[in-house]
C-alpha positions as CSV (number, residue, x, y, z in Angstrom):
1,M,-0.4,1.5,26.2
2,S,2.7,-0.6,25.5
3,S,5.1,0.4,22.8
4,D,5.7,-1.8,19.8
5,G,9.1,-2.8,21.2
6,E,7.6,-3.8,24.5
7,L,5.0,-5.9,22.7
8,I,7.7,-7.6,20.6
9,C,9.6,-8.5,23.8
10,Q,6.4,-9.9,25.3
11,L,5.7,-11.8,22.1
12,R,9.2,-13.3,22.3
13,E,8.1,-14.6,25.7
14,R,5.1,-16.3,23.9
15,D,2.6,-13.8,25.3
16,L,-0.1,-14.1,22.6
17,S,-2.0,-11.1,24.1
18,A,0.9,-9.0,22.7
19,L,0.3,-10.4,19.3
20,G,-3.4,-9.6,19.6
21,E,-2.6,-6.0,20.6
22,L,-0.2,-5.6,17.6
23,F,-2.8,-7.2,15.3
24,E,-5.5,-4.7,16.5
25,R,-3.0,-1.8,16.1
26,Y,-1.9,-2.6,12.6
27,R,-4.4,-4.9,10.9
28,H,-6.2,-2.1,8.9
29,Q,-2.9,-0.8,7.4
30,V,-1.7,-4.3,6.5
31,Y,-5.1,-5.3,5.0
32,R,-5.3,-2.1,2.9
33,I,-1.9,-2.6,1.4
34,A,-2.5,-6.3,0.7
35,L,-5.9,-5.5,-0.9
36,A,-4.5,-2.7,-3.0
37,I,-1.8,-5.0,-4.3
38,V,-3.6,-8.3,-4.8
39,R,-7.0,-6.8,-5.5
40,N,-9.0,-9.6,-3.8
41,P,-10.6,-9.2,-0.4
42,Q,-10.3,-12.9,0.6
43,V,-6.7,-13.1,-0.5
44,A,-5.9,-9.8,1.4
45,E,-7.5,-11.3,4.5
46,D,-5.3,-14.4,4.1
47,I,-2.2,-12.2,3.6
48,L,-3.2,-10.3,6.8
49,Q,-3.3,-13.5,8.7
50,D,-0.1,-14.8,7.2
51,C,1.7,-11.6,8.0
52,F,0.8,-11.7,11.7
53,L,1.6,-15.5,11.8
54,K,5.1,-14.5,10.5
55,L,5.3,-11.8,13.2
56,H,4.7,-14.5,15.8
57,I,7.1,-17.0,14.3
58,Y,9.9,-14.5,13.7
59,A,9.5,-12.2,16.7
60,H,12.9,-13.2,17.9
61,R,14.5,-11.7,14.8
62,I,12.8,-8.4,15.0
63,D,14.7,-5.5,16.6
64,P,12.4,-4.0,19.3
65,E,14.3,-0.7,19.0
66,R,13.2,-0.2,15.4
67,P,9.7,0.7,14.2
68,L,7.5,-2.3,13.4
69,M,5.5,-0.9,10.6
70,P,8.2,-1.1,7.9
71,W,8.8,-4.8,8.8
72,L,5.0,-5.4,8.5
73,Y,4.9,-3.6,5.1
74,R,7.8,-5.6,3.8
75,V,6.2,-8.9,4.8
76,T,2.8,-7.8,3.4
77,A,4.5,-6.7,0.1
78,N,6.4,-9.9,-0.2
79,L,3.4,-12.1,0.5
80,S,1.3,-10.0,-2.0
81,Y,4.0,-10.1,-4.7
82,T,4.1,-13.9,-4.3
83,F,0.4,-14.1,-4.8
84,V,0.4,-11.8,-7.8
85,S,3.2,-13.6,-9.4
86,R,1.4,-16.9,-9.1
87,H,-2.1,-15.8,-10.1
88,L,-3.8,-13.9,-12.8
89,R,-4.5,-10.2,-12.3
90,R,-7.9,-9.5,-10.7
91,S,-9.8,-6.3,-10.5
92,A,-8.6,-3.9,-7.8
93,D,-10.4,-1.8,-5.2
94,L,-8.2,1.2,-5.5
95,D,-10.7,3.8,-4.4
96,Q,-8.4,5.0,-1.6
97,V,-5.4,5.4,-3.9
98,S,-7.4,7.3,-6.6
99,E,-8.8,9.5,-3.8
100,Q,-5.3,10.3,-2.7
101,L,-4.2,11.2,-6.2
102,S,-7.2,13.4,-6.9
103,V,-7.9,16.9,-5.6
104,S,-9.1,17.0,-2.1
105,G,-11.5,19.6,-0.6
106,T,-15.1,20.5,-1.1
107,L,-16.5,20.3,-4.6
108,A,-19.6,21.9,-6.1
109,P,-22.4,19.4,-6.9
110,D,-21.6,19.6,-10.6
111,R,-18.0,18.7,-9.9
112,I,-18.8,15.7,-7.7
113,T,-19.7,13.5,-10.8
114,E,-16.6,14.8,-12.5
115,R,-14.5,13.8,-9.5
116,K,-16.0,10.3,-9.4
117,E,-15.2,9.8,-13.1
118,L,-11.7,11.0,-12.4
119,N,-11.3,8.6,-9.5
120,S,-12.5,5.8,-11.8
121,D,-10.1,6.8,-14.5
122,I,-7.2,6.9,-11.9
123,R,-8.1,3.5,-10.6
124,H,-8.1,2.1,-14.1
125,A,-4.8,3.8,-14.9
126,I,-3.2,2.4,-11.7
127,E,-4.4,-1.1,-12.6
128,G,-2.6,-0.7,-15.9
129,L,0.7,-0.1,-14.3
130,S,3.3,-2.8,-14.0
131,D,3.4,-4.6,-10.6
132,N,6.5,-2.7,-9.5
133,Q,5.1,0.7,-10.4
134,R,1.7,-0.1,-8.9
135,V,3.1,-1.2,-5.6
136,V,5.3,1.9,-5.3
137,V,2.3,4.2,-6.0
138,I,0.2,2.3,-3.5
139,L,2.8,2.5,-0.8
140,H,3.5,6.1,-1.4
141,Y,0.0,7.4,-1.8
142,L,-2.1,4.9,0.2
143,A,0.3,4.2,3.0
144,N,1.8,7.7,2.9
145,M,5.3,6.1,3.0
146,S,8.4,8.1,2.3
147,I,10.8,7.0,-0.5
148,Q,13.3,5.8,2.1
149,D,10.6,3.7,3.9
150,I,9.5,2.2,0.6
151,S,13.1,1.4,-0.2
152,E,13.4,-0.5,3.1
153,V,10.1,-2.3,2.7
154,L,10.8,-3.4,-0.9
155,D,14.5,-4.0,-0.1
156,C,15.7,-2.1,-3.1
157,P,17.8,1.1,-3.5
158,V,16.2,4.5,-3.0
159,G,17.1,5.3,-6.7
160,T,15.1,2.4,-7.9
161,V,12.0,3.5,-5.9
162,K,12.4,7.1,-7.2
163,S,12.7,5.7,-10.7
164,R,9.6,3.5,-10.4
165,L,7.6,6.3,-8.9
166,H,8.8,8.7,-11.6
167,Y,7.8,6.3,-14.4
168,A,4.6,5.4,-12.7
169,R,3.6,9.1,-12.6
170,E,4.6,9.6,-16.2
171,N,2.5,6.5,-17.2
172,L,-0.4,7.8,-15.2
173,R,-0.1,11.3,-16.6
174,H,0.0,9.9,-20.1
175,Q,-3.0,7.6,-19.5
176,L,-5.0,10.3,-17.9
177,S,-4.2,12.8,-20.7
178,S,-5.2,10.2,-23.3
179,M,-8.5,9.9,-21.5
180,D,-9.0,13.7,-21.9
181,R,-9.0,14.2,-18.2
182,I,-8.1,17.6,-16.9
183,P,-4.5,17.2,-15.7
184,E,-4.7,19.8,-13.0
185,L,-7.3,17.6,-11.2
186,A,-4.8,14.9,-10.6
187,H,-2.5,15.9,-7.7
188,G,1.1,15.8,-8.7
189,Y,0.4,15.2,-12.3
190,A,0.0,18.7,-13.7
């Protein structure tokens, strides 16, 4: 299996099979991030295609010695922000994010319904966040990205990412407590 750097070098030589291999390697992550931000499957699919088109076009600018995923996340986030800023908000499929924020592990049957309700409440609360806060929560919890990586992807200072994540958590904690949800069920919000 070729490394990302080797595939980038092959792509610079106009080897489209390298692009296909990178697409297969990263398409699910790119799609999930786009979907979580734009909240529209068709638009997320378009962003996925646009992201890899940009990879093909700008392969000569990508450093093959650096990891590719942060570059892909940055392009995905930028394309998604552009869409969101130009269109009305739409309903989101944030099941995976709410799942990340809720308690993991085996639950008794009577707790399964409670957990589903919590996931629904978390999705609703995340949808209510500002775009900046929602994207940071999605990248941190859905993509499991570090604060440093998010800073690079969004091209903003680490302090800004920490601040957005802090205020997003506070807003989520407030919204969940106002819904009379049990705070200890929400990971990181107790």
